[in-house]
Backbone as a printed PyTorch tensor [residue, N CA C, xyz], in Angstrom:
tensor([[[  0.8450,  -1.1580,   0.0000],
         [  0.0000,   0.0000,   0.0000],
         [  0.9010,   1.2350,   0.0000]],

        [[  0.5400,   2.2440,  -0.7650],
         [  1.2880,   3.4950,  -0.8530],
         [  0.5510,   4.5740,  -0.0640]],

        [[  1.3500,   5.4970,   0.4910],
         [  0.7830,   6.5490,   1.3190],
         [  1.2780,   7.9170,   0.8820]],

        [[  0.4670,   8.9360,   1.1930],
         [  0.8270,  10.3240,   0.9380],
         [  0.3810,  11.1630,   2.1340]],

        [[  0.9790,  12.3700,   2.2400],
         [  0.6540,  13.2580,   3.3460],
         [  0.6410,  14.6870,   2.8330]],

        [[ -0.3200,  15.4720,   3.2930],
         [ -0.4140,  16.8860,   2.9340],
         [  0.5290,  17.6470,   3.8600]],

        [[  1.5430,  18.2610,   3.2900],
         [  2.5040,  19.0450,   4.0660],
         [  2.5080,  20.4670,   3.5440]],

        [[  1.8750,  21.3610,   4.2990],
         [  1.8090,  22.7880,   3.9500],
         [  1.2250,  23.0200,   2.5540]],

        [[  0.1540,  22.3170,   2.2360],
         [ -0.5310,  22.5040,   0.9690],
         [  0.0510,  21.7250,  -0.1940]],

        [[  1.0770,  20.9290,   0.0450],
         [  1.6700,  20.1000,  -0.9940],
         [  1.5400,  18.6410,  -0.5740]],

        [[  1.0380,  17.8180,  -1.4690],
         [  0.8960,  16.3970,  -1.1610],
         [  2.2050,  15.7000,  -1.4960]],

        [[  2.8020,  15.0800,  -0.4760],
         [  4.0810,  14.3860,  -0.6370],
         [  3.8370,  12.8870,  -0.5650]],

        [[  4.3760,  12.1590,  -1.5440],
         [  4.2650,  10.6980,  -1.5630],
         [  5.3170,  10.0900,  -0.6490]],

        [[  4.9090,   9.1060,   0.1320],
         [  5.8220,   8.4130,   1.0370],
         [  5.9610,   6.9310,   0.7150]],

        [[  5.3820,   6.4910,  -0.3530],
         [  5.4950,   5.0810,  -0.7220],
         [  4.8950,   4.1850,   0.3390]],

        [[  5.6150,   3.1190,   0.6980],
         [  5.0690,   2.1350,   1.6390],
         [  5.3860,   2.4510,   3.1020]],

        [[  5.9660,   3.6170,   3.3790],
         [  6.2920,   4.1100,   4.7270],
         [  7.4930,   3.4170,   5.3610]],

        [[  8.0850,   2.4350,   4.7100],
         [  9.2170,   1.7240,   5.3060],
         [ 10.4040,   2.6420,   5.5380]],

        [[ 10.5940,   3.6220,   4.6670],
         [ 11.7500,   4.5040,   4.8200],
         [ 11.6350,   5.4070,   6.0430]],

        [[ 10.4400,   5.5120,   6.6150],
         [ 10.2820,   6.3150,   7.8310],
         [ 10.8380,   5.5990,   9.0510]],

        [[ 10.9460,   4.2780,   8.9830],
         [ 11.4770,   3.5030,  10.1090],
         [ 10.6510,   3.7130,  11.3640]],

        [[ 11.3310,   4.1670,  12.4240],
         [ 10.6500,   4.4700,  13.6850],
         [ 10.2160,   5.9330,  13.6320]],

        [[  8.9540,   6.1510,  13.3850],
         [  8.4120,   7.5000,  13.2200],
         [  7.7660,   7.9400,  14.5320]],

        [[  8.2010,   9.0920,  14.9930],
         [  7.7280,   9.6400,  16.2710],
         [  7.8890,   8.5890,  17.3660]],

        [[  6.8160,   8.1980,  18.0200],
         [  6.8940,   7.2410,  19.1270],
         [  6.5770,   5.8160,  18.6960]],

        [[  6.5270,   5.5700,  17.4020],
         [  6.1310,   4.2520,  16.9060],
         [  7.3410,   3.4790,  16.4050]],

        [[  7.5150,   2.2780,  16.9420],
         [  8.5380,   1.3940,  16.4080],
         [  7.9970,   0.7780,  15.1280]],

        [[  8.8260,   0.6960,  14.1030],
         [  8.4080,   0.1990,  12.7770],
         [  7.0300,   0.7420,  12.4110]],

        [[  7.0210,   2.0480,  12.1960],
         [  5.7680,   2.7730,  11.9150],
         [  4.9720,   2.1350,  10.7850]],

        [[  5.6560,   1.6550,   9.7700],
         [  4.9710,   1.0990,   8.6040],
         [  4.1670,  -0.1500,   8.9320]],

        [[  4.4750,  -0.8210,  10.0600],
         [  3.7360,  -2.0200,  10.4540],
         [  2.4920,  -1.6900,  11.2800]],

        [[  2.3380,  -0.4290,  11.6480],
         [  1.2030,  -0.0300,  12.4890],
         [ -0.1030,  -0.1160,  11.6890]],

        [[ -1.2330,  -0.2120,  12.3950],
         [ -2.5320,  -0.2470,  11.7010],
         [ -2.7790,   1.0440,  10.9240]],

        [[ -3.6170,   0.9570,   9.9190],
         [ -3.9050,   2.1070,   9.0600],
         [ -4.4700,   3.2810,   9.8650]],

        [[ -5.1700,   2.9960,  10.9510],
         [ -5.7220,   4.0700,  11.7850],
         [ -4.5910,   4.9200,  12.3850]],

        [[ -3.4800,   4.2900,  12.7490],
         [ -2.3300,   5.0240,  13.2880],
         [ -1.7210,   5.8890,  12.1850]],

        [[ -1.5820,   5.3250,  10.9900],
         [ -1.0590,   6.0940,   9.8570],
         [ -1.9370,   7.3120,   9.6140]],

        [[ -3.2480,   7.0930,   9.5880],
         [ -4.1800,   8.1900,   9.3540],
         [ -4.0800,   9.2490,  10.4460]],

        [[ -3.9260,   8.8290,  11.6890],
         [ -3.8490,   9.7940,  12.7960],
         [ -2.6090,  10.6840,  12.6710]],

        [[ -1.5900,  10.2110,  11.9890],
         [ -0.3770,  10.9990,  11.7770],
         [ -0.3970,  11.7280,  10.4240]],

        [[ -1.5190,  11.6600,   9.7200],
         [ -1.6720,  12.4000,   8.4660],
         [ -1.2920,  11.6430,   7.2160]],

        [[ -0.9630,  10.3680,   7.3360],
         [ -0.6100,   9.5490,   6.1770],
         [ -1.8530,   8.7960,   5.7180]],

        [[ -2.1820,   8.9680,   4.4390],
         [ -3.3800,   8.3220,   3.9110],
         [ -3.0330,   7.5280,   2.6610]],

        [[ -3.8200,   6.4850,   2.4560],
         [ -3.6160,   5.5870,   1.3230],
         [ -3.7420,   6.3470,   0.0030]],

        [[ -2.9170,   5.9490,  -0.9590],
         [ -2.9680,   6.5100,  -2.3130],
         [ -3.5890,   5.4700,  -3.2270]],

        [[ -4.5890,   5.8940,  -3.9660],
         [ -5.2750,   5.0110,  -4.9040],
         [ -4.9300,   5.4640,  -6.3250]],

        [[ -4.4640,   4.5220,  -7.1230],
         [ -4.1830,   4.8030,  -8.5320],
         [ -5.1920,   4.0280,  -9.3640]],

        [[ -6.1390,   4.7210,  -9.9540],
         [ -7.1100,   4.0140, -10.8010],
         [ -6.4030,   3.3570, -11.9870]],

        [[ -6.9590,   2.2590, -12.4580],
         [ -6.3940,   1.6180, -13.6440],
         [ -6.5670,   2.5570, -14.8310]],

        [[ -5.6470,   2.4570, -15.7610],
         [ -5.6650,   3.3660, -16.9020],
         [ -5.5690,   2.5880, -18.2070]],

        [[ -5.9040,   3.2670, -19.2740],
         [ -5.7440,   2.7080, -20.6170],
         [ -4.4270,   3.2390, -21.1860]],

        [[ -4.0960,   2.8270, -22.3860],
         [ -2.8950,   3.3320, -23.0460],
         [ -2.9900,   4.8180, -23.3560]],

        [[ -4.1960,   5.3400, -23.3290],
         [ -4.4120,   6.7330, -23.7070],
         [ -4.7020,   7.6150, -22.4960]],

        [[ -4.2270,   7.2100, -21.3450],
         [ -4.3930,   7.9790, -20.1250],
         [ -3.0920,   7.9150, -19.3300]],

        [[ -2.9430,   8.8570, -18.4030],
         [ -1.8490,   8.7840, -17.4370],
         [ -2.3180,   9.4250, -16.1430]],

        [[ -1.6570,   9.0290, -15.0570],
         [ -1.9930,   9.5940, -13.7520],
         [ -1.4000,  10.9920, -13.6300]],

        [[ -2.1180,  11.8510, -12.9500],
         [ -1.6530,  13.2140, -12.6920],
         [ -1.2180,  13.2750, -11.2360]],

        [[ -0.1900,  14.0650, -10.9340],
         [  0.3080,  14.2240,  -9.5710],
         [ -0.7990,  14.6510,  -8.6100]],

        [[ -0.6160,  14.2740,  -7.3520],
         [ -1.6330,  14.5410,  -6.3390],
         [ -1.6030,  15.9960,  -5.8790]],

        [[ -2.7940,  16.5140,  -5.5950],
         [ -2.9630,  17.8310,  -4.9870],
         [ -3.9130,  17.6600,  -3.8040]],

        [[ -3.9450,  18.6220,  -2.8680],
         [ -4.7930,  18.4680,  -1.6760],
         [ -6.2520,  18.1400,  -1.9750]],

        [[ -6.7980,  18.6580,  -3.0600],
         [ -8.2080,  18.3980,  -3.3570],
         [ -8.4720,  16.9660,  -3.8290]],

        [[ -7.4260,  16.1730,  -4.0280],
         [ -7.5910,  14.7680,  -4.4070],
         [ -7.9240,  13.8950,  -3.2010]],

        [[ -7.9990,  14.5030,  -2.0130],
         [ -8.2710,  13.7660,  -0.7800],
         [ -9.7740,  13.6680,  -0.5430]],

        [[-10.2660,  12.4380,  -0.3410],
         [-11.6680,  12.1950,  -0.0040],
         [-11.7680,  10.8140,   0.6220]],

        [[-12.6360,  10.6590,   1.5910],
         [-12.8700,   9.3640,   2.2470],
         [-11.5790,   8.7250,   2.7670]],

        [[-10.7330,   9.5390,   3.3670],
         [ -9.4650,   9.0850,   3.9530],
         [ -8.5320,   8.4410,   2.9270]],

        [[ -8.5810,   8.9230,   1.6870],
         [ -7.7120,   8.4160,   0.6290],
         [ -7.3800,   9.5410,  -0.3380]],

        [[ -6.2030,   9.4360,  -0.9450],
         [ -5.8480,  10.2960,  -2.0670],
         [ -6.0530,   9.4650,  -3.3280]],

        [[ -6.7950,  10.0110,  -4.2630],
         [ -7.0440,   9.3030,  -5.5150],
         [ -6.4740,  10.1170,  -6.6680]],

        [[ -5.5820,   9.4850,  -7.4280],
         [ -4.9830,  10.1640,  -8.5750],
         [ -6.0500,  10.5070,  -9.6030]],

        [[ -5.9250,  11.7000, -10.1310],
         [ -6.7650,  12.0930, -11.2670],
         [ -6.1270,  11.5400, -12.5340]],

        [[ -6.9160,  11.4900, -13.5880],
         [ -6.4220,  10.9550, -14.8590],
         [ -6.3680,  12.0480, -15.9100]],

        [[ -5.3150,  11.9980, -16.7140],
         [ -5.2190,  12.8580, -17.8850],
         [ -5.5840,  11.9890, -19.0820]],

        [[ -6.5140,  12.4700, -19.8900],
         [ -6.9430,  11.7470, -21.0890],
         [ -6.2620,  12.3770, -22.3020]],

        [[ -5.5850,  11.5600, -23.0850],
         [ -4.8570,  12.0560, -24.2470],
         [ -5.8070,  12.7290, -25.2410]],

        [[ -5.2550,  13.7410, -25.9310],
         [ -5.9900,  14.3450, -27.0390],
         [ -5.8780,  13.4020, -28.2340]],

        [[ -6.6600,  13.6630, -29.2680],
         [ -6.5990,  12.8070, -30.4520],
         [ -5.2170,  12.8420, -31.0860]],

        [[ -4.5660,  14.0140, -31.1080],
         [ -3.2040,  14.0990, -31.6550],
         [ -2.2360,  13.2440, -30.8430]],

        [[ -2.3690,  13.2640, -29.5230],
         [ -1.4990,  12.4530, -28.6670],
         [ -1.7680,  10.9620, -28.8730]],

        [[ -3.0220,  10.6100, -29.0710],
         [ -3.3770,   9.2150, -29.3390],
         [ -2.7530,   8.7640, -30.6570]],

        [[ -2.8700,   9.6070, -31.6750],
         [ -2.2900,   9.2760, -32.9810],
         [ -0.7720,   9.1210, -32.8750]],

        [[ -0.1010,  10.0280, -32.1570],
         [  1.3520,   9.9380, -31.9660],
         [  1.7250,   8.6630, -31.2180]],

        [[  0.9870,   8.3580, -30.1620],
         [  1.2430,   7.1600, -29.3670],
         [  1.0960,   5.9000, -30.2430]],

        [[ -0.0010,   5.8380, -30.9930],
         [ -0.2400,   4.6750, -31.8560],
         [  0.8660,   4.5100, -32.8920]],

        [[  1.3260,   5.6300, -33.4780],
         [  2.3880,   5.5600, -34.4810],
         [  3.6920,   5.0790, -33.8590]],

        [[  4.0120,   5.5680, -32.6580],
         [  5.2390,   5.1190, -31.9760],
         [  5.1680,   3.6350, -31.6640]],

        [[  4.0120,   3.1620, -31.2200],
         [  3.8480,   1.7370, -30.9250],
         [  4.0280,   0.9030, -32.1840]],

        [[  3.4400,   1.3680, -33.2810],
         [  3.5610,   0.6670, -34.5550],
         [  5.0150,   0.6230, -35.0110]],

        [[  5.7070,   1.7620, -34.8910],
         [  7.1150,   1.8200, -35.2740],
         [  7.9440,   0.8720, -34.4150]],

        [[  7.6870,   0.8520, -33.1030],
         [  8.4270,  -0.0320, -32.2110],
         [  8.1410,  -1.4940, -32.5370]],

        [[  6.8740,  -1.8150, -32.7940],
         [  6.5100,  -3.1890, -33.1220],
         [  7.1920,  -3.6500, -34.4080]],

        [[  7.1790,  -2.7750, -35.4210],
         [  7.7970,  -3.1320, -36.6930],
         [  9.3090,  -3.2850, -36.5400]],

        [[  9.9170,  -2.3640, -35.8020],
         [ 11.3530,  -2.4280, -35.5820],
         [ 11.7110,  -3.6780, -34.7880]],

        [[ 10.9390,  -3.9520, -33.7510],
         [ 11.1780,  -5.1310, -32.9270],
         [ 11.0370,  -6.4040, -33.7700]],

        [[ 10.0170,  -6.4700, -34.5920],
         [  9.7990,  -7.6410, -35.4380],
         [ 10.9360,  -7.8100, -36.4400]],

        [[ 11.4120,  -6.6910, -36.9870],
         [ 12.5270,  -6.7230, -37.9380],
         [ 13.7520,  -7.3590, -37.2860]],

        [[ 14.1050,  -6.8930, -36.0770],
         [ 15.2930,  -7.4270, -35.4150],
         [ 15.0790,  -8.8450, -34.9140]],

        [[ 13.8670,  -9.1610, -34.5400],
         [ 13.5820, -10.5370, -34.1330],
         [ 13.7960, -11.4870, -35.3200]],

        [[ 13.3390, -11.0680, -36.4800],
         [ 13.5350, -11.8830, -37.6890],
         [ 15.0210, -12.0150, -38.0230]],

        [[ 15.7650, -10.9170, -37.8680],
         [ 17.2050, -10.9750, -38.1540],
         [ 17.9060, -11.9290, -37.1930]],

        [[ 17.5310, -11.8840, -35.9170],
         [ 18.1420, -12.8020, -34.9440],
         [ 17.8600, -14.2520, -35.3290]],

        [[ 16.6110, -14.5210, -35.6990],
         [ 16.2600, -15.8870, -36.0950],
         [ 17.0430, -16.3180, -37.3240]],

        [[ 17.1440, -15.4310, -38.3070],
         [ 17.9260, -15.7490, -39.5110],
         [ 19.3890, -16.0010, -39.1590]],

        [[ 19.9220, -15.2050, -38.2420],
         [ 21.3050, -15.3790, -37.8240],
         [ 21.5250, -16.7110, -37.1340]],

        [[ 20.5910, -17.0890, -36.2790],
         [ 20.6980, -18.3770, -35.5970],
         [ 20.6170, -19.5370, -36.5870]],

        [[ 19.7820, -19.4000, -37.5970],
         [ 19.6880, -20.4330, -38.6370],
         [ 21.0270, -20.5710, -39.3630]],

        [[ 21.6480, -19.4320, -39.6720],
         [ 22.9460, -19.4820, -40.3520],
         [ 24.0100, -20.1650, -39.4810]],

        [[ 24.0100, -19.8560, -38.1950],
         [ 24.9760, -20.4930, -37.2900],
         [ 24.7180, -22.0040, -37.2310]],

        [[ 23.4430, -22.3960, -37.1540],
         [ 23.1070, -23.8300, -37.1370],
         [ 23.5520, -24.5160, -38.4280]],

        [[ 23.3410, -23.8620, -39.5530],
         [ 23.7540, -24.4450, -40.8350],
         [ 25.2710, -24.6100, -40.8910]],

        [[ 25.9910, -23.5970, -40.4080],
         [ 27.4490, -23.6690, -40.3890],
         [ 27.9050, -24.8370, -39.5020]],

        [[ 27.3110, -24.9370, -38.3160],
         [ 27.6790, -26.0230, -37.3960],
         [ 27.3950, -27.3900, -38.0210]],

        [[ 26.2490, -27.5170, -38.6720],
         [ 25.8950, -28.7870, -39.3180],
         [ 26.8580, -29.0980, -40.4670]],

        [[ 27.2100, -28.0720, -41.2250],
         [ 28.1390, -28.2520, -42.3370],
         [ 29.4960, -28.7470, -41.8250]],

        [[ 29.9860, -28.1160, -40.7800],
         [ 31.2730, -28.5060, -40.1970],
         [ 31.1970, -29.9300, -39.6600]],

        [[ 30.1040, -30.2510, -38.9900],
         [ 29.9390, -31.6020, -38.4360],
         [ 29.9300, -32.6480, -39.5590]],

        [[ 29.2260, -32.3260, -40.6590],
         [ 29.1980, -33.2620, -41.7960],
         [ 30.5980, -33.4730, -42.3790]],

        [[ 31.4100, -32.4190, -42.3860],
         [ 32.7880, -32.5560, -42.8750],
         [ 33.5440, -33.5930, -42.0480]],

        [[ 33.2840, -33.5800, -40.7530],
         [ 33.9430, -34.5360, -39.8600],
         [ 33.4120, -35.9500, -40.1040]],

        [[ 32.0890, -36.0760, -40.1650],
         [ 31.4620, -37.4000, -40.2640],
         [ 31.5960, -37.9810, -41.6690]],

        [[ 31.2240, -37.2140, -42.6870],
         [ 31.1670, -37.7410, -44.0550],
         [ 32.5190, -37.7090, -44.7700]],

        [[ 33.2990, -36.6510, -44.5370],
         [ 34.5670, -36.4910, -45.2550],
         [ 35.7750, -36.8870, -44.4010]],

        [[ 35.4790, -37.3980, -43.1890],
         [ 36.5440, -37.8510, -42.2830],
         [ 37.5800, -36.7730, -41.9720]],

        [[ 37.1430, -35.5350, -41.8860],
         [ 38.0470, -34.4580, -41.4710],
         [ 38.3160, -34.6540, -39.9850]],

        [[ 39.5760, -34.6680, -39.5820],
         [ 39.9010, -34.9050, -38.1640],
         [ 39.2540, -33.8600, -37.2450]],

        [[ 38.8610, -34.3250, -36.0740],
         [ 38.1830, -33.4470, -35.1100],
         [ 39.0390, -32.2430, -34.7450]],

        [[ 40.3470, -32.4140, -34.7330],
         [ 41.2470, -31.2870, -34.4350],
         [ 41.0780, -30.1520, -35.4250]],

        [[ 40.9450, -30.5040, -36.7090],
         [ 40.7380, -29.4760, -37.7350],
         [ 39.3560, -28.8340, -37.5890]],

        [[ 38.3760, -29.6230, -37.1960],
         [ 37.0210, -29.0920, -36.9870],
         [ 37.0520, -28.0550, -35.8680]],

        [[ 37.7350, -28.3800, -34.7750],
         [ 37.8230, -27.4550, -33.6450],
         [ 38.5670, -26.1850, -34.0440]],

        [[ 39.6230, -26.3270, -34.8230],
         [ 40.3640, -25.1510, -35.3010],
         [ 39.4400, -24.2620, -36.1320]],

        [[ 38.6410, -24.8590, -37.0020],
         [ 37.7180, -24.0830, -37.8340],
         [ 36.6740, -23.3790, -36.9740]],

        [[ 36.1170, -24.0980, -35.9970],
         [ 35.1170, -23.4870, -35.1200],
         [ 35.7080, -22.3170, -34.3380]],

        [[ 36.9000, -22.5090, -33.8000],
         [ 37.5580, -21.4280, -33.0620],
         [ 37.8760, -20.2530, -33.9780]],

        [[ 38.2870, -20.5530, -35.1850],
         [ 38.6610, -19.5210, -36.1480],
         [ 37.4730, -18.6000, -36.4650]],

        [[ 36.3000, -19.1930, -36.6390],
         [ 35.1340, -18.4180, -37.0560],
         [ 34.2620, -17.9180, -35.8940]],

        [[ 34.5400, -18.3590, -34.6910],
         [ 33.6460, -18.0750, -33.5560],
         [ 33.3530, -16.5810, -33.3900]],

        [[ 34.3900, -15.7500, -33.2560],
         [ 34.1760, -14.3140, -33.0290],
         [ 33.4810, -13.6320, -34.2020]],

        [[ 33.7160, -14.1360, -35.3990],
         [ 33.0930, -13.5250, -36.5770],
         [ 31.6210, -13.9050, -36.7010]],

        [[ 31.2590, -15.0940, -36.2390],
         [ 29.8730, -15.5530, -36.3790],
         [ 28.9850, -15.1910, -35.1850]],

        [[ 29.5740, -14.9260, -34.0410],
         [ 28.7880, -14.6120, -32.8460],
         [ 27.8000, -13.4590, -33.0630]],

        [[ 28.1440, -12.3740, -33.7630],
         [ 27.1690, -11.2910, -33.9660],
         [ 25.8870, -11.7270, -34.6780]],

        [[ 25.9340, -12.8520, -35.3800],
         [ 24.7230, -13.3340, -36.0570],
         [ 23.6250, -13.6700, -35.0500]],

        [[ 24.0030, -14.0770, -33.8280],
         [ 23.0050, -14.3970, -32.8040],
         [ 22.0850, -13.2210, -32.5360]],

        [[ 22.6170, -11.9980, -32.6990],
         [ 21.8330, -10.7980, -32.4250],
         [ 21.3700, -10.1170, -33.7060]],

        [[ 21.5840, -10.7680, -34.8240],
         [ 21.1020, -10.2240, -36.0940],
         [ 22.0200,  -9.1850, -36.7080]],

        [[ 23.2660,  -9.1090, -36.2470],
         [ 24.2100,  -8.1220, -36.7620],
         [ 24.9930,  -8.7140, -37.9320]],

        [[ 24.3330,  -8.7980, -39.0540],
         [ 24.9250,  -9.4130, -40.2400],
         [ 26.1230,  -8.6100, -40.7460]],

        [[ 25.9750,  -7.2940, -40.7820],
         [ 27.0440,  -6.4490, -41.3080],
         [ 28.3170,  -6.5870, -40.4630]],

        [[ 28.1640,  -6.6260, -39.1530],
         [ 29.3260,  -6.7930, -38.2730],
         [ 29.9790,  -8.1580, -38.5030]],

        [[ 29.1740,  -9.1630, -38.6800],
         [ 29.7040, -10.4920, -38.9320],
         [ 30.5050, -10.5140, -40.2350]],

        [[ 29.9690,  -9.9070, -41.2860],
         [ 30.6770,  -9.8550, -42.5750],
         [ 31.9880,  -9.0860, -42.4220]],

        [[ 31.9410,  -7.9760, -41.6850],
         [ 33.1670,  -7.1910, -41.4690],
         [ 34.2270,  -8.0370, -40.7630]],

        [[ 33.8140,  -8.7690, -39.7380],
         [ 34.7640,  -9.6140, -39.0040],
         [ 35.2710, -10.7770, -39.8720]],

        [[ 34.3720, -11.3400, -40.6700],
         [ 34.8020, -12.4260, -41.5630],
         [ 35.8350, -11.9350, -42.5670]],

        [[ 35.5800, -10.7540, -43.1500],
         [ 36.5250, -10.2030, -44.1300],
         [ 37.8770,  -9.8830, -43.4990]],

        [[ 37.8920,  -9.5650, -42.2160],
         [ 39.1490,  -9.2290, -41.5350],
         [ 39.9730, -10.4630, -41.1750]],

        [[ 39.3590, -11.6310, -41.2100],
         [ 40.0750, -12.8630, -40.8430],
         [ 41.1270, -13.2070, -41.8970]],

        [[ 42.3190, -13.5540, -41.4320],
         [ 43.3830, -14.0020, -42.3150],
         [ 43.3730, -15.5280, -42.3260]],

        [[ 42.9800, -16.1030, -43.4350],
         [ 42.8400, -17.5590, -43.5360],
         [ 44.2030, -18.2420, -43.5320]],

        [[ 44.3440, -19.2860, -42.6960],
         [ 45.6360, -19.9980, -42.6290],
         [ 45.8580, -20.9730, -43.7850]],

        [[ 44.7410, -21.3650, -44.4670],
         [ 44.9050, -22.3190, -45.5700],
         [ 43.7340, -22.1850, -46.5450]],

        [[ 43.8200, -22.8850, -47.6490],
         [ 42.8030, -22.7700, -48.7000],
         [ 41.4440, -23.2960, -48.2450]],

        [[ 41.4250, -24.3700, -47.4560],
         [ 40.1440, -24.9060, -46.9800],
         [ 39.3840, -23.8550, -46.1600]],

        [[ 40.0940, -23.1600, -45.2860],
         [ 39.4620, -22.1240, -44.4600],
         [ 39.0340, -20.9540, -45.3450]],

        [[ 39.8440, -20.6050, -46.3270],
         [ 39.4900, -19.5240, -47.2590],
         [ 38.2080, -19.8740, -48.0000]],

        [[ 38.0980, -21.1060, -48.4820],
         [ 36.8890, -21.5370, -49.1860],
         [ 35.6690, -21.4990, -48.2620]],

        [[ 35.8680, -21.9630, -47.0580],
         [ 34.7810, -21.9630, -46.0790],
         [ 34.3620, -20.5310, -45.7430]],

        [[ 35.3400, -19.6510, -45.5790],
         [ 35.0600, -18.2410, -45.2960],
         [ 34.2520, -17.6100, -46.4340]],

        [[ 34.6300, -17.8890, -47.6670],
         [ 33.9190, -17.3640, -48.8420],
         [ 32.4750, -17.8650, -48.8620]],

        [[ 32.2870, -19.1400, -48.5560],
         [ 30.9460, -19.7230, -48.5110],
         [ 30.0970, -19.0520, -47.4360]],

        [[ 30.6700, -18.8620, -46.2580],
         [ 29.9300, -18.2250, -45.1520],
         [ 29.5550, -16.7980, -45.5150]],

        [[ 30.5030, -16.0400, -46.0530],
         [ 30.2090, -14.6450, -46.4370],
         [ 29.0790, -14.5950, -47.4520]],

        [[ 29.0890, -15.5000, -48.4070],
         [ 28.0230, -15.5380, -49.4200],
         [ 26.6750, -15.8200, -48.7690]],

        [[ 26.6250, -16.7590, -47.8180],
         [ 25.3630, -17.0840, -47.1300],
         [ 24.8720, -15.9300, -46.2840]],

        [[ 25.7630, -15.2700, -45.5840],
         [ 25.3590, -14.1370, -44.7460],
         [ 24.9090, -12.9720, -45.6170]],

        [[ 25.6230, -12.7140, -46.6920],
         [ 25.2740, -11.6300, -47.6060],
         [ 23.9020, -11.8640, -48.2320]],

        [[ 23.5700, -13.1130, -48.5300],
         [ 22.2540, -13.4250, -49.0980],
         [ 21.1120, -13.0320, -48.1720]],

        [[ 21.3690, -12.9950, -46.8560],
         [ 20.3150, -12.6500, -45.8910],
         [ 20.0940, -11.1500, -45.7630]],

        [[ 21.0190, -10.3590, -46.3180],
         [ 20.8680,  -8.8860, -46.2360],
         [ 19.8710,  -8.3650, -47.2500]]])
């Protein structure tokens, strides 16, 4: 429960009263019955539920009735509603865009891992070489988890391949990542 108190014509919020500790002659004032809180001028704060097109307004002394302070509501104008809706739409679209990129990036990492594993199983590439390849590409492919394709391509291009097999693999990976852009 949240509380407020009128102090010289200004309503001050006190939250759950725990920060008051031992107030006046009361040990753990916040644990006292509501009647004690009221006797010291602290009254419950009521926040009505709101819609997306409303917000609570700060308390003033006239918001006090029936031993409670009740927040007033501000109702958005039509222009504010339109702005709010557009921002939500923009955020949703942006969020969906990056969510899709993350999923695409994870698919690419899974394909790379499967490809490397098949090289070991089907082509009998020694596990040591597989581990070297995984370590070699790890830092360059990690950004794909978050959908950062451009960063991954930049890191891949910066890698100095130790041999032709790694160079071929790097070229293949860059082509796959570039296709997703």
